[in-house]
C-alpha positions in Angstrom: 28.1 -11.5 -15.4 26.7 -13.4 -18.3 23.2 -13.6 -17.0 21.4 -10.4 -16.1 18.1 -10.8 -14.1 15.6 -8.0 -13.7 12.0 -7.3 -13.1 11.7 -7.8 -9.4 9.8 -5.5 -7.1 7.2 -5.0 -4.5 3.7 -6.2 -5.3 0.5 -7.0 -3.3 -0.8 -10.5 -2.9 -2.7 -11.6 -6.0 -0.6 -9.3 -8.2 1.8 -10.2 -11.1 5.4 -9.6 -12.0 7.5 -10.7 -15.0 11.1 -11.4 -14.5 13.6 -11.3 -17.3 17.0 -12.9 -17.7 19.2 -11.7 -20.5 22.2 -13.8 -21.3 24.8 -14.4 -23.9 24.0 -16.4 -27.0 26.4 -19.2 -26.0 24.7 -19.7 -22.7 21.2 -19.4 -24.2 21.7 -22.1 -26.7 23.7 -24.4 -24.5 20.7 -26.1 -23.1 18.4 -25.8 -20.1 17.7 -22.4 -18.6 16.0 -22.0 -15.2 14.8 -19.8 -12.4 15.5 -20.5 -8.8 14.7 -18.6 -5.6 16.0 -18.2 -2.1 13.9 -16.8 0.7 15.5 -15.4 3.9 16.8 -18.2 6.1 16.0 -20.9 3.5 17.9 -22.9 0.9 17.8 -21.9 -2.8 15.1 -23.9 -4.6 14.0 -24.6 -8.1 11.2 -22.6 -9.5 11.0 -23.6 -13.1 13.2 -24.8 -16.0 12.9 -24.8 -19.8 14.8 -26.8 -22.3 16.0 -25.6 -25.8 13.0 -27.4 -27.2 10.6 -25.6 -24.9 9.9 -28.4 -22.4 9.0 -26.9 -19.1 9.2 -28.1 -15.5 7.8 -26.3 -12.4 7.9 -26.7 -8.7 4.6 -27.8 -7.3 4.3 -24.6 -5.3 4.1 -22.5 -8.5 2.3 -24.7 -11.0 -0.6 -23.0 -12.5 0.6 -19.6 -11.4 4.0 -19.1 -13.0 5.1 -19.5 -16.6 8.6 -19.8 -17.9 9.3 -18.9 -21.5 12.3 -18.1 -23.8 12.8 -15.7 -26.6 15.6 -16.9 -28.9 15.8 -13.6 -30.8 16.6 -11.7 -27.5 18.6 -14.4 -25.7 16.1 -13.9 -22.9 14.3 -16.2 -20.5 11.2 -14.9 -18.8 9.2 -15.9 -15.7 5.7 -14.6 -15.6 4.4 -14.8 -12.1 0.7 -14.4 -11.5 -1.5 -14.8 -8.4 1.5 -14.0 -6.2 1.5 -15.0 -2.6 3.5 -13.7 0.4 5.4 -17.0 0.4 6.7 -16.2 -3.1 8.9 -13.5 -1.5 12.5 -14.3 -2.3 15.5 -13.4 -4.3 15.1 -14.9 -7.8 18.1 -16.1 -9.8 18.4 -17.4 -13.3 20.7 -20.2 -14.2 22.0 -21.8 -17.3 25.2 -22.6 -19.3 26.7 -25.8 -20.8 27.0 -27.4 -17.4 24.0 -25.6 -16.0 26.2 -23.9 -13.4 26.2 -20.3 -14.6 24.2 -18.0 -12.3 23.0 -14.5 -12.6 22.7 -12.0 -9.8 19.4 -12.1 -7.9 16.4 -9.9 -8.4 14.3 -9.3 -5.3 10.6 -10.1 -5.2 8.5 -9.0 -2.2 4.8 -9.9 -2.0 2.9 -8.0 0.7 -0.3 -9.5 2.3 
């Protein structure tokens, strides 16, 4: 597995979590990196992406609450999640690679009301 996601957990509504995705150098520099999520019974959906140049894109549902960033020295992409809501509960996956088709294992986020 070339992308290792971590940082999930159980948090109360209004709380914060920071997810990390450590990857190989080749994947990190290949281009876009992103976070996706999949809630039970739902399709996997985009959360946020970031380009090599630092341009970011967010799903409307997380704008203003989540921040994606990347640390080139650590080959790591982060997802800072603030003001969490119960509807943010899902398995979160990082994605990247030359064809943007490499996936990491999920990290579970549970937000209690």
